[in-house]
Every structure is written in structure tokens, then in C-alpha cells.
C-alpha positions in Angstrom: 38.1 145.4 -74.0 39.4 148.3 -71.8 37.2 147.0 -68.9 38.7 143.5 -69.3 42.3 144.8 -69.3 41.6 146.9 -66.2 40.1 143.8 -64.4 43.1 141.7 -65.3 45.5 144.5 -63.9 43.5 144.7 -60.7 43.6 141.0 -60.1 47.3 140.9 -60.9 48.0 143.7 -58.4 46.1 141.8 -55.7 48.0 138.6 -56.4 51.3 140.6 -56.3 50.4 142.0 -52.9 49.5 138.5 -51.6 52.8 137.1 -52.8 54.7 140.0 -51.2 53.5 139.1 -47.7 56.5 139.3 -45.3 59.6 138.8 -47.4 58.2 136.0 -49.4 56.9 132.4 -49.0 53.5 130.9 -48.7 53.5 129.8 -45.0 53.6 126.1 -45.8 56.1 123.5 -44.7 57.7 123.4 -48.1 57.5 127.2 -48.6 57.5 128.9 -45.2 56.9 132.7 -44.9 60.3 134.5 -44.9 61.1 136.8 -42.0 64.0 139.0 -43.1 63.5 142.2 -41.1 62.1 143.7 -37.9 59.1 144.8 -39.9 58.4 141.3 -41.0 58.6 140.1 -37.4 56.2 142.8 -36.2 53.9 141.9 -39.1 53.8 138.4 -37.9 53.1 139.5 -34.4 50.1 141.6 -35.5 48.6 138.9 -37.8 47.1 136.3 -35.4 45.6 134.5 -38.4 49.1 133.4 -39.4 50.1 131.9 -36.0 49.5 128.4 -37.3 51.7 128.9 -40.4 55.4 128.0 -41.0 58.1 130.7 -40.8 61.8 130.9 -41.5 64.3 133.6 -40.5 66.4 134.7 -43.4 68.6 137.3 -41.7 69.7 138.4 -38.3 67.2 140.9 -36.8 68.1 143.8 -34.4 65.2 145.0 -32.2 67.2 147.8 -30.5 64.8 150.5 -31.8 61.8 148.8 -30.1 60.7 148.5 -26.5 57.7 146.2 -25.8 55.4 146.0 -22.9 54.0 142.5 -23.7 55.3 139.5 -25.5 56.1 140.3 -29.2 54.3 137.3 -30.7 51.2 135.7 -29.1 51.0 138.1 -26.1 48.6 137.9 -23.2 45.5 140.0 -24.0 44.4 140.4 -20.4 46.6 141.0 -17.3 44.3 138.9 -15.0 45.3 135.3 -15.9 43.6 135.3 -19.3 45.2 134.6 -22.6 44.7 135.4 -26.3 46.0 133.5 -29.3 48.8 131.0 -28.9 51.4 130.4 -31.6 50.8 126.9 -33.0 53.0 127.0 -36.1 56.7 126.5 -36.9 59.4 129.1 -36.5 62.8 128.1 -37.9 65.5 130.5 -36.9 67.7 129.0 -39.6 70.7 129.6 -37.3 70.1 133.4 -37.3 69.8 135.6 -34.2 67.3 138.2 -32.9 69.2 140.7 -30.8 68.3 143.4 -28.3 64.8 142.2 -27.4 63.6 144.6 -24.7 60.3 144.1 -22.7 59.6 146.5 -19.9 56.1 146.5 -18.3 56.7 149.8 -16.4 56.2 148.2 -13.0 53.0 146.5 -14.0 52.6 142.7 -13.2 52.0 140.9 -16.5 51.8 137.3 -17.7 53.3 135.3 -20.6 56.3 137.5 -21.4 59.0 136.6 -24.0 59.6 136.8 -27.7 56.6 134.4 -27.8 54.0 134.7 -25.0 52.6 131.2 -25.4 53.1 128.4 -27.8 51.0 125.2 -28.1 51.9 122.2 -30.3 54.3 124.5 -32.0 57.9 124.1 -33.0 60.7 126.7 -32.5 64.2 125.7 -33.7 67.6 126.9 -34.7 67.2 130.3 -33.1 69.5 132.5 -31.0 68.4 135.4 -28.8 71.2 137.8 -27.7 71.1 140.6 -25.2 67.6 140.0 -24.1 66.3 142.4 -21.4 63.0 141.6 -19.8 61.8 143.7 -16.7 58.4 142.9 -15.3 56.5 144.3 -12.4 55.6 142.5 -9.2 53.3 142.5 -6.2 53.3 140.8 -2.8 51.6 137.9 -1.1 49.1 140.2 0.6 48.5 142.7 -2.2 48.3 140.3 -5.1 50.6 138.3 -7.3 53.4 139.5 -9.5 54.3 138.5 -13.1 53.9 134.9 -14.2 55.6 132.8 -16.9 58.4 134.9 -18.2 61.2 133.7 -20.4 63.6 135.2 -23.0 62.2 133.0 -25.8 58.8 131.8 -24.6 56.7 132.6 -21.6 54.8 129.3 -21.5 55.6 126.4 -23.8 53.4 123.5 -24.8 55.4 122.8 -27.9 58.9 121.7 -29.0 62.0 124.0 -28.7 65.3 122.7 -30.1 68.7 124.1 -30.9 67.9 127.5 -29.4 69.7 129.8 -27.0 69.4 133.1 -25.1 71.6 135.6 -23.5 70.8 138.6 -21.4 68.7 139.4 -18.3 65.3 138.5 -17.0 64.2 140.5 -14.0 60.9 140.0 -12.0 59.2 142.0 -9.3 58.0 140.7 -6.0 55.8 137.6 -5.9 56.6 136.7 -9.5 56.4 133.0 -10.7 58.2 131.0 -13.4 61.1 133.2 -14.5 63.6 131.5 -16.8 66.4 132.5 -19.2 64.9 130.7 -22.1 61.4 129.6 -21.0 59.2 130.6 -18.1 57.0 127.5 -17.8 57.8 124.4 -20.0 55.0 121.8 -20.5 56.5 120.6 -23.8 59.9 119.5 -25.0 63.2 121.5 -24.8 66.3 119.9 -26.3 69.8 121.0 -27.3 69.4 124.5 -25.9 71.2 126.8 -23.5 70.9 130.1 -21.7 73.5 132.5 -20.5 71.1 134.8 -18.9 71.0 136.4 -15.4 67.7 135.8 -13.6 66.9 138.2 -10.8 63.8 138.1 -8.7 62.3 140.1 -5.8 60.9 139.0 -2.5 58.3 136.1 -2.3 59.2 134.9 -5.8 58.6 131.3 -6.9 60.3 129.1 -9.4 63.3 130.8 -10.9 65.7 128.9 -13.2 68.7 129.8 -15.4 67.0 127.9 -18.4 63.4 127.5 -17.3 61.4 128.7 -14.3 59.3 125.5 -14.1 59.3 122.2 -16.0 56.4 119.9 -16.4 57.6 118.5 -19.6 61.0 117.1 -20.9 64.3 118.9 -21.0 67.3 117.1 -22.5 70.9 118.0 -23.6 70.6 121.6 -22.3 72.7 123.8 -20.0 72.7 127.2 -18.3 75.6 129.4 -17.3 73.9 132.5 -15.9 73.4 133.4 -12.2 70.0 133.1 -10.5 69.2 135.6 -7.7 66.2 136.1 -5.5 65.1 138.2 -2.6 63.7 137.1 0.8 61.0 134.6 1.5 61.2 133.0 -2.0 61.2 129.4 -3.1 62.1 126.9 -5.8 65.4 128.4 -7.2 67.7 126.4 -9.5 70.7 127.0 -11.7 68.9 125.3 -14.6 65.2 124.9 -13.5 63.4 126.3 -10.4 60.8 123.5 -10.0 60.5 120.2 -11.8 57.6 117.8 -12.1 58.8 116.4 -15.5 62.0 114.9 -16.8 65.5 116.4 -17.0 68.3 114.5 -18.5 71.9 115.1 -19.8 71.9 118.7 -18.6 74.1 120.9 -16.4 74.4 124.3 -14.8 77.4 126.4 -14.1 75.9 129.6 -12.6 75.6 130.5 -9.0 72.3 130.6 -7.1 72.0 133.4 -4.5 69.0 134.0 -2.2 67.7 136.1 0.7 66.6 135.0 4.1 63.8 132.4 4.9 64.0 131.0 1.4 63.2 127.3 0.6 64.1 124.7 -1.9 67.3 126.0 -3.6 69.6 123.9 -5.7 72.6 124.3 -8.1 70.6 122.6 -10.8 67.0 122.3 -9.6 65.3 123.9 -6.6 62.5 121.4 -6.1 61.7 118.2 -7.9 59.1 115.5 -7.9 60.1 114.3 -11.3 63.1 112.5 -12.8 66.6 113.9 -13.1 69.4 111.8 -14.7 72.9 112.3 -16.1 73.1 115.9 -14.9 75.6 118.0 -12.9 76.1 121.4 -11.4 79.2 123.5 -10.4 77.9 126.9 -9.3 77.9 128.1 -5.7 74.7 128.0 -3.8 74.7 130.7 -1.1 72.5 132.8 1.2 71.3 133.0 4.8 68.9 131.5 7.2 67.1 129.3 4.7 65.8 125.7 4.2 66.4 122.7 1.9 69.6 123.7 0.2 71.5 121.3 -2.2 74.4 121.5 -4.6 72.3 119.8 -7.2 68.7 119.8 -5.9 67.2 121.6 -2.9 64.3 119.2 -2.3 63.7 115.8 -3.9 60.1 115.2 -3.0 59.2 111.7 -4.3 61.3 112.1 -7.4 64.2 110.1 -8.8 67.8 111.4 -9.2 70.4 109.1 -10.9 73.8 109.3 -12.5 74.3 112.9 -11.3 77.0 114.8 -9.5 77.7 118.2 -8.0 80.9 120.1 -7.2 78.9 123.1 -6.0 79.8 124.7 -2.7 76.7 125.2 -0.5 77.1 128.0 1.9 74.4 129.3 4.3 74.4 131.5 7.4 73.0 130.9 10.8 69.9 128.7 11.4 70.0 126.8 8.2 68.0 123.6 7.9 68.7 120.5 5.7 71.7 121.4 3.7 73.6 118.9 1.5 76.3 118.7 -1.2 73.9 117.0 -3.6 70.4 117.5 -2.0 69.0 119.4 0.9 66.4 116.8 1.7 65.6 113.5 -0.1 62.1 112.0 0.1 62.6 110.0 -3.1 65.3 107.8 -4.7 68.9 108.8 -5.3 71.3 106.4 -7.0 74.7 106.4 -8.7 75.5 110.0 -7.6 78.3 111.8 -5.9 79.1 115.2 -4.5 82.5 116.9 -4.0 81.7 120.5 -3.0 82.1 122.0 0.5 78.9 122.3 2.6 78.9 125.1 5.3 76.3 126.1 7.8 76.4 128.8 10.5 75.5 128.7 14.1 72.3 126.8 15.1 72.2 124.8 11.9 70.4 121.5 11.6 70.9 118.5 9.3 74.0 119.1 7.3 75.6 116.4 5.1 78.2 116.0 2.4 75.7 114.4 0.1 72.3 115.1 1.7 71.1 117.1 4.6 68.3 114.8 5.5 67.1 111.5 4.1 63.4 111.5 5.1 61.9 108.1 4.2 63.9 108.0 0.9 66.5 105.7 -0.6 70.1 106.5 -1.3 72.3 103.9 -2.9 75.6 103.6 -4.8 76.6 107.1 -3.9 79.5 108.9 -2.2 80.7 112.3 -1.0 84.1 113.8 -0.6 83.5 117.5 0.2 84.1 118.9 3.6 81.2 119.5 6.0 81.4 122.5 8.4 79.1 124.1 10.9 79.0 126.8 13.6 78.2 126.7 17.2 75.2 124.8 18.7 74.5 122.9 15.5 72.8 119.4 15.3 73.0 116.3 13.1 76.1 116.6 10.9 77.2 113.8 8.7 79.9 113.2 6.0 77.2 111.6 3.8 73.9 112.5 5.4 73.0 114.7 8.4 70.0 112.7 9.5 68.3 109.5 8.2 64.7 109.3 9.3 61.4 107.5 8.9 62.6 104.2 7.3 65.1 106.0 5.2 67.4 103.5 3.5 71.1 104.1 2.8 73.1 101.2 1.2 76.4 100.7 -0.7 77.6 104.2 0.0 80.7 105.9 1.4 82.1 109.2 2.5 85.6 110.5 2.8 84.3 114.0 3.9 85.7 115.6 7.0 83.1 116.8 9.5 84.1 119.9 11.4 82.0 121.7 14.0 82.4 124.4 16.6 81.2 124.5 20.2 78.2 122.8 21.9 77.1 120.8 18.9 75.1 117.5 19.0 75.3 114.3 16.9 78.0 114.2 14.3 79.5 111.3 12.4 81.7 110.4 9.5 78.7 108.9 7.6 75.6 110.2 9.3 74.8 112.4 12.3 71.7 110.5 13.4 69.6 107.6 12.1 66.1 107.3 13.5 64.1 104.3 12.5 66.2 103.8 9.4 68.5 101.3 7.7 72.1 101.7 6.8 73.8 98.7 5.0 77.3 98.1 3.5 78.6 101.6 4.0 81.8 103.2 5.3 83.5 106.5 6.2 87.1 107.6 6.6 86.9 111.4 7.2 88.0 113.2 10.3 85.2 114.1 12.7 86.2 116.8 15.1 85.0 120.0 16.7 84.8 122.3 19.8 84.2 121.6 23.4 80.7 121.0 24.9 79.6 118.8 22.0 77.9 115.5 22.5 77.1 112.4 20.4 80.2 112.3 18.3 81.1 109.1 16.5 83.4 107.7 13.8 80.5 106.4 11.6 77.5 108.0 13.3 76.7 110.2 16.3 73.5 108.7 17.5 71.3 105.6 16.6 67.6 105.7 17.4 66.2 102.3 16.6 67.9 101.9 13.3 69.5 98.8 11.7 73.2 99.3 10.9 74.5 96.3 9.0 78.0 95.6 7.8 79.2 99.2 8.1 82.7 100.4 9.0 84.8 103.5 9.8 88.5 104.2 9.9 89.4 104.7 13.5 92.8 106.3 12.6 91.7 108.9 10.0 88.5 109.8 11.8 90.1 110.5 15.1 87.2 108.6 16.7 87.5 105.3 18.5 83.8 105.0 19.2 80.6 105.2 17.2 76.8 104.7 17.8 76.9 102.1 15.1 79.2 100.2 12.8 82.6 98.6 13.3 85.8 100.5 13.7 88.9 99.3 11.8 92.4 100.6 11.3 93.5 102.1 8.0 95.3 98.9 7.1 92.2 96.8 7.7 90.0 99.3 5.8 92.3 98.8 2.8 91.9 95.0 2.9 89.2 93.3 0.8 88.5 90.5 3.3 87.4 93.1 5.9 84.4 93.7 3.7 83.8 90.4 1.9 83.7 88.6 5.2 80.8 91.0 6.0 79.0 90.0 2.8 80.0 92.9 0.5 79.8 92.1 -3.3 83.2 92.7 -4.8 84.6 92.2 -8.3 86.3 88.8 -8.6 84.2 86.9 -6.0 80.8 85.3 -6.3 80.1 84.2 -2.7 78.4 87.5 -2.0 76.7 88.0 -5.4 77.6 88.7 -9.0 76.6 92.3 -9.3 80.2 93.4 -8.7 79.3 96.5 -6.7 82.7 97.2 -5.1 86.4 97.0 -6.1 89.6 97.7 -4.3 93.3 98.2 -4.9 94.4 96.0 -2.1 96.6 97.7 0.5 96.7 101.1 -1.3 93.1 102.4 -1.2 89.7 102.0 0.3 86.9 100.3 -1.6 85.4 102.1 -4.5 82.0 101.7 -6.3 82.6 100.0 -9.6 80.2 102.2 -11.5 82.5 105.2 -11.0 86.0 104.1 -10.0 87.4 107.1 -11.9 85.2 109.6 -10.1 88.0 111.2 -8.0 90.7 111.1 -10.7 89.0 112.2 -13.9 91.8 114.7 -14.7 94.0 111.7 -15.6 91.6 110.3 -18.2 92.1 112.7 -21.1 95.3 114.0 -22.7 95.5 116.9 -25.2 98.6 116.6 -27.4 98.0 119.4 -30.0 96.0 122.6 -29.8 95.5 125.7 -32.0 93.8 128.9 -31.0 93.1 131.7 -33.5 91.4 135.1 -32.9 88.8 136.2 -35.3 88.3 139.7 -36.6 85.4 140.3 -34.3 84.3 138.9 -30.9 82.5 135.7 -31.5 84.5 134.7 -34.6 87.3 132.9 -32.9 88.6 129.4 -33.7 89.9 126.6 -31.5 90.9 123.0 -32.3 92.7 120.3 -30.3 93.3 116.6 -30.4 94.4 113.9 -28.0 93.4 110.6 -26.3 90.7 109.5 -23.9 89.1 106.3 -22.7 85.4 106.5 -23.5 83.7 103.3 -24.6 80.9 102.5 -27.0 78.4 102.4 -24.1 79.2 106.0 -23.4 78.0 107.0 -26.8 74.6 105.3 -26.3 71.7 107.7 -26.3 73.4 110.8 -24.7 75.5 113.7 -25.9 79.1 114.9 -26.0 79.7 118.2 -24.0 82.9 120.0 -24.5 83.7 122.9 -22.1 86.7 125.3 -22.5 87.4 127.5 -19.5 90.2 129.6 -18.0 90.6 132.0 -15.0 90.0 135.1 -17.1 87.7 134.0 -19.8 84.5 136.1 -19.9 82.2 133.1 -20.3 83.1 129.4 -20.6 82.9 128.1 -24.2 80.5 125.2 -23.9 79.5 123.2 -27.0 77.0 120.3 -27.1 77.1 117.5 -29.7 73.8 115.6 -29.5 74.2 111.9 -30.2 71.5 110.4 -32.4 71.3 108.7 -35.7 70.6 111.9 -37.7 73.7 113.9 -36.5 76.5 111.4 -35.8 78.2 109.2 -38.4 78.9 105.9 -36.7 81.1 103.3 -38.3 82.6 100.1 -36.8 85.1 101.8 -34.5 84.5 105.5 -35.2 82.2 108.3 -34.2 82.1 111.7 -36.1 80.0 114.8 -36.0 80.3 117.9 -38.1 77.6 120.6 -38.3 76.9 124.3 -38.1 74.4 125.1 -35.3 73.4 128.6 -34.1 76.2 130.0 -36.3 78.9 127.9 -34.8 80.8 125.4 -37.0 81.8 122.4 -34.8 83.2 118.9 -35.2 84.1 116.0 -33.0 85.6 112.6 -33.9 86.6 109.6 -31.7 88.1 106.2 -32.5 87.2 103.4 -30.2 90.2 101.4 -31.5 92.9 104.0 -31.0 91.2 106.1 -28.3 92.1 109.2 -30.3 89.8 112.2 -30.5 89.8 115.6 -32.3 87.7 118.7 -31.8 87.3 121.9 -33.7 85.0 124.9 -33.4 84.7 128.2 -35.4 82.7 131.3 -34.7 83.0 130.9 -30.9 83.6 133.6 -28.3 87.0 133.0 -26.5 87.3 136.5 -25.1 89.6 136.5 -22.1 91.0 133.0 -22.7 94.4 132.6 -21.1 96.9 129.8 -20.9 96.8 127.4 -19.2 93.1 126.7 -19.7 90.9 123.7 -18.8 89.2 121.3 -21.2 86.4 119.1 -20.0 84.7 116.4 -22.1 81.6 114.7 -20.8 80.0 111.7 -22.5 77.3 109.9 -20.5 78.9 109.0 -17.1 82.3 109.4 -18.5 84.0 112.7 -17.6 87.5 113.7 -18.6 89.3 116.9 -17.8 92.8 118.2 -18.4 94.8 121.4 -18.4 96.2 122.7 -21.7 99.5 124.7 -21.3 101.8 126.5 -23.7 103.8 123.3 -24.4 100.7 122.0 -26.1 99.5 125.2 -27.8 103.0 125.8 -29.2 102.1 129.4 -29.9 100.9 131.9 -27.3 97.2 132.7 -27.3 96.6 135.8 -29.4 96.7 139.0 -27.5 93.4 140.0 -29.1 91.8 137.2 -27.1 93.6 137.8 -23.7 92.7 141.5 -23.8 89.3 141.0 -25.4 90.4 143.2 -28.3 
């Protein structure tokens, strides 16, 4: 009898130990293992047999007392391009955070660094990483490669990551590849995520991005706000993604991209792309010296597709820059329904500078426009308000530019639309910007500087505003004629209200008052008039990150704008520490859609947020709690983006009624 009792006690003790694994749970989808402490997280890291199980975070975890030399979970087990066990399970952050993750390789080049080294067919969701610090070693092109696949959350992802974010710093040594604020290399799906991390590389680095270093999968409804910096002789640098061979949609980047000399493929959103990019924008400055393929949105579009995108990024390079544009540096693919408004500046001896694209090399650009100024130094060649040079059967149609083109001494081939077109086609386009520069320059024209065997069809320039009476192609018209519809319809342009030239309604015009505008985005230059905030409340929380803001007003979004996209609300001011950016994903699971109304209310990553809009009254309301408004001052800017609709406005004290709390303006 005593032996039986003893046996029962031993079995009970063993069962108790099994049940006490982590902080509870069984590792199943219905009863995931509970991770409630740093000890639990380290236990998971050590137990590779559980990498295929289900986990849920039950508390915020602080890793400040730990410094790692590899990824925490699923690390690389060999420093020479080999790997151990990938995480293949489910990790639900449950809207909790893991803070102060520190990885320092001590100068040694390593692979697969992040909270997770590698995930495959796994799911990571609802997780925030704050104050990440990853510092990895490097090498050189001659002595051997540096670190590869480094991200705050995941080094290399073949799984699904959703509703996650990271803040902090990712720093790589020389000749490192795939450095990203959230993911190093993405071959899976990333959705509804963001990164506010600074990415810093050394010389000869490759594929650095604010959110992901490289993307071969799908990224949607994401953004990045951190800066990206590299050394000399690097390549593929982007504010969101360094290199893209997959799909990126409904994303944006606000951070600056800075590079050293002789660096290639640099963009405000993506450095190099052969994939698809749609409904995206960038605002951060792209700047460096003596480099190639620089764009406000994409540095090099090599056979890829870019549509419904825009950039207000300023692109600034030093002497001897090649192929620099407000939207793309060089286009070898398809660009449509895009625009750029940022200033493009090159130094002395620069080649191929354009308000939208530096060079269109066998690609297609349609239904696009540019408004940003184009500037160059002495002895520069091929400068255009829209495109610097159009080559190798490059096709430009239904586009326009109001950009001014200004150059210094001894420059060659500048035009209000293109500097040079060589064996290309330009159809139904116009330009109005001033084209002027220093003495000793040749090949200067109102529409184009030089035409080498290209077909220029039904194109015009304003002889008054351009300051140029001649051009190598196109037809010059006075300002009055350029603001008359028949000037263009008589040449075969398809306008709203006429059918003789087609029924696609590509162009519209306010007769006598303005130049023709593309129908798809007639509001593009006046978005600040589309939204009005009539009431606003700002409240400071007890601690940083616990602030509240709400406002309401009117806007002119339509039902089509709410079709398969997201709502992005940005709150910014001159002194705010970091813009408050909130994304409301539109899908059947998160939005309540009635006959005339859309509404959203959820808590995500600890932030309580809501948005409502009435199609009938055009009234909207927005509220967010547990956000960081440190440094917010009045007046401040509100931007609402829904699909191709973008509305911005300035909120002043007449609307807020009460002054912004001093706790916020002084950051407590």
C-alpha cells in the first residue's frame, strides 16, 4: 500500500512539473504556452522542440539585464551561412511589448539576427519591440562578407508577421546584407506593421531598409519613420525596403536616406525594385554625394511596376551624380498614375536629372506629373522637368510637368519636359516650367533640349512661362492658348465632356484659369483644401505614451476609396519628437460597414483607436488613446490617406479651444 501511494505521488509530481511549463498552457492553438517573464522567453529559446508550438505573451517583458550575441529564438548555429532550427509555430504578443533587446556580436560577422533568427511557415502577431539595439560585425568585399539578414524582430522570415512594430537601432559593419528595422529578409507576408528604427551600415553594405532590408514576399499596410544611413560603395538603400522583388502596397516612409560616395540604387521608399509597388508614398530626404540611380521613391525600377504612388522627398546629391529623379532615378519598367513634388538637385558634372525620373531606359511612363524644381551645377547634361533622358524605345504619354529647370554654366540639353529623347516616343504631354541657366550652355528648349530620332506627338509647352521660344520637339503656345481646351482636343487629347477623341476621360481643364490636369488626380496639388477639422481635444497622460487626441470634421472620400486599402492618420508638428501615425486596416473583419457609414474601433499594440466616416454627410471622427504626443505644438498638421485620396489640414488654437498641455510641449 505504501509503495502504491509513493508511486501515485511521484506521478502526480511529474504531471505537476509538466503542467508548470513556462507560465502555463499546453502549446496548442486553443491553449497556447504562456510567456509571462524573461525566464519564460529564455526557456522557449532553449527548447527547440517547442519551436512548432503556440505561444502567447501575457505580460510586458524587459530584457535590459541580458545581452545576446545571437538571435534569442531560433539562432544561427554556424557563422558560415548555415542554420539550425527555424521557429515554425505561432507567437501572439497579445498587444504586449518586449523592451531593451540588445544583441552585440562583438565585431564578429554573424547571420540571422533578431528576436527570432529565422521563421518558416510561422505566425508572429500583435507584438511590439521597443528600444531594440542590434550591433553586428562586418567585413569587406576583399576579406569576406559581413553580417547577413538582421532585423529587430526577425532575421529572415518565411512566415506571416502582422500587427507588429519595432523601435531602436540596427547597426551593421562593412559588407553587411539585409538590415531592416523589423525584418532583415522577408520571403513571407508582413502586414499592418511599422518600424521607427534607425538603420546604420558601413562601407560596401547591401540592402538596407527602415522596415525590411530585402523583400521577396508581400508587404502591405506598413510604414517606417526611422532614418537609413550607409557608408561608401554601398547599394540598395530605401526608407522602407532596400531591395524588392516581391509586392509592396499601401505603405509609406517618412525617414531620410543618407549615403556615402559611389553608392547605387537609393530611394526614399525602395532602393531597387523588380517587383510591384502600388499605393505608396515617401517624404524623407534622400541625400549623399557622387552616386548613381537616386529617386525620391525608388532608386532603380528594373523591370518592375510602380502605380498610384507619389513622393515629396527632396533628392540632393553632390558632383558627378548620375540618373537622379523626384520619383525614380532610372526606370526600366512601368510607371503609371504617379507624381512627384520634391526638389531634385545635382552638383557639377551631373547627368540625367528629372523632376519625376532621371532616365527612362526602355520603360513606360504614363498618367504622371511632376512639380518639384530641378537644379544642377556646372557642366551637367540631360536635365528635364519630367525626365532627364528618354532612351531605347522609352515611352512617355499623357504626362505633364510644371517643374522649373535651372542649371549653371556650360550645360547641355535641358527642357521643360525632357532633356533628350533618343529613339523614344512622347505623346500627349506638356510642360510649363521656366527653363534657364548660365552661359555657355547648349541644346536648351521649352519642351525638350534635343531630339535624336524620337516621335514627339501632340505635345506642347508654354512659351511665356518657360522663357523659351524654341524647342527640339513639340509646339509652343502662349499661356492663354495653353489654358484653352481646344488647343489639346484639336490635337486628339481625350478630355472629359467630349467623345471624338475617346471615352476614357483622361484630361480635364478649368477653361481660361488653369492648364489641363489628369482626371485621376485633379486634387493632387491642392489636397490641403479637402479636409476640415472643426473640433479637437488633446489630453496629456500621466506618463509618456499615455496621451489622448480626438478630432472631427469633414472630408470628401468616396466608397471607392474604402475598397481594399487602409486609412492612415498622421499627426505632426514642428517640435513633436516623432509623428503619431496610426493605421486602420480596411477589411471585413475590422471595419463595420453599413449603407452610408464606415466605423472602426480596436485596441492594437496597446493603442486604443477609432475612426468613423459617413458617405452621406462627409463627416468623420477620430480618436486615439495611449499614444505618444511628446513635443506636440499648435498649430499641428493632420493628414488622412485613404487609397488615392489624401487630405491634409492645419489645426490651430481656434479649433483646439484649449492650449495643448504643457506636459506635452515640454515632454514632461
